[in-house]
Structures are given as structure tokens and as C-alpha cells.
C-alpha positions, 0 to 999 in steps of 0.5 A: 041779288039780295044774297049778293047784296048782303054778302057785300055788306057783310064784308064791310062790318068791322072793316078798317081801310088801310092802303097797302101802298104809300101815298095812296089818295083817291082821287089821285092828284093826276087822275088823268093817268088812270086810263093810261095805267089801264093801257100800259097794263094791257100792253104788258099782256102782249109783252110790250114793256115800258110806258112810252108810245109803243105800250100806249098804242098797243094798250089803246088798240086792245082796249078799243077792241074790248070796248067794241066787243063789249058794246056788240055783245052787250047790245045783243044781251040786252035784246035777248033779255028783253025778248026783242032779239033777232038772234038765236036763243043760244046767243044770250049765253054767248053774249053773257059769257063774253061780256062777263069775261071782258068786264071782269078784266076791265074792272080789275084793271080800273080797280088796280089803277085806283089802288096802285097809281101812286106807285107809278105807271110802270107798276101796271106791268107787274107780272102777277096782273097778267093772270087777271087779264086772261079772261078778256083775251079768252073773250077775244078768242071766243069772238074770233072762233065764232066769226067764220068769215074772219078766219083769215083775219084771225090767222093774220092776227095770231101771226102778228101777235107771235111776231111781236111776242117773239121780238120781246122775248130777249128783253123779257129774258134780260129782265128775268136774269136781272131780277134773279141775280138781285134775289140771289144776292139778297139771299146770300146777304141775308143768310150771312147777316140775317139783316133784312134792311142790309140785304134790301139795301145792298141787293136793291131788291127789297122782299117787301116794302114794309117788312115790319108790318108783314112780320117778315122776320118771324116768317124767315125764322120759320123758314130757317127752323123748318129748312124751307125756301132759301134755307132748303139747300142748307139741309 
């Protein structure tokens, strides 16, 4: 714990706080949207898109299930730690694993809500966030695999998830086709003009919200020099 505390402190030395998004503020003027951001993000794991009632319902049910598991195994973990547990000794390790997996995902989601709420609730469904939700769903899998009496319920749940996900595949494919076309258009315009701003405007798909701050022009120059990425097929 001491080493961990010093490690966290060392991160703050010389650190300059610089939000990566415009309009960032904490707490946000509409702070009541923080939990909604978390629910919309969880719904995206099931393929439920948008910020309407379906996504809030799917996210709410998922969040409730995770909180219930966290309470169930958190209580067992505390009992095992205090040596007052009626559960087997190995239950401590199981409880620790499940609680850690769920807490990781929940902490990530709430931290992301704080940092990205200014971009709107729709930003909670960015595809790159899915990876950080996997641990919590692994915890759900571990729970159901340990509860032998609920195997029929597990099978029913899997079939339900499969049905929901299958229904969303068409919409996902439409999103993929839309963004692929936009990115391809950006590439074509940039290769012709080498004007980032013009490519962003005409394609409607900016590569980066602040290209000047990230040195995008020099990076694209490196790709051109080495014939990589969008310049790969020009060899």
C-alpha cells in the first residue's frame, strides 16, 4: 500500500492538467447526467445504440446486476477477511476476483463520464470503450458458471443476449459502412490536396478534433515519406 501510494504521488509531480475535450468542467452543470452516461455506455456492450429508453433500460438492468453482484461478493470478501465467514476458504479468492473485475469497469465508466460528458451522452457509446467493460461481463460469466442451480437461467440469458445482439447487427453494419465511406472520402481528399481542414470539412469525419495540438500534419508527412497507412497503396 505504501509503494502504491508513493507511485500515485509520483504521477502528480510536474503534472499539468490539460483536458482533452472542449467545454470540460467538474462538476458538470448537468451533473445528473453522469449516471445516465454510465448506463448508455453499458447498453452499448449489448449493441443497444442511442440514448433513448431502450439503452437506458438495458444499461439500468446491467448496472443493477453488477451492483448486486458487487454487494453479494463484497460482503463475502469482508467476512472472509475478518475471519467470520461461513463460506469455504477459496471463496475469498473468488469474491476478490469478481469484485475487482466489476470495480475496474465501474470506475472506468464513472471516470469516463466525468471526462467526456461535455461531448454529449452519445459519446459514451464509443467503440473503444467496449474493451474496458469486458472485465465486468467476465465477472457475470464467472458468477453464472459457479451457480449450478441457475444453469437454465444462464442458458435463457445467453439466448436472450444472442437475440438482442442479432437484431442490432444490421444497424451496426450500417454504422460501419457509413464511417468507412467517410474515412475513405477523407483519404481521397487529403491525398489530392494535403489540406487537413478541407478534408475534415468535406468528409464530415475529422481525424482529430485538434490536429494542430497533436502534430497531425507532421505525422501524415512521416506516413507519406515511409509509404505507410493511407499512402501504402501508392507504392
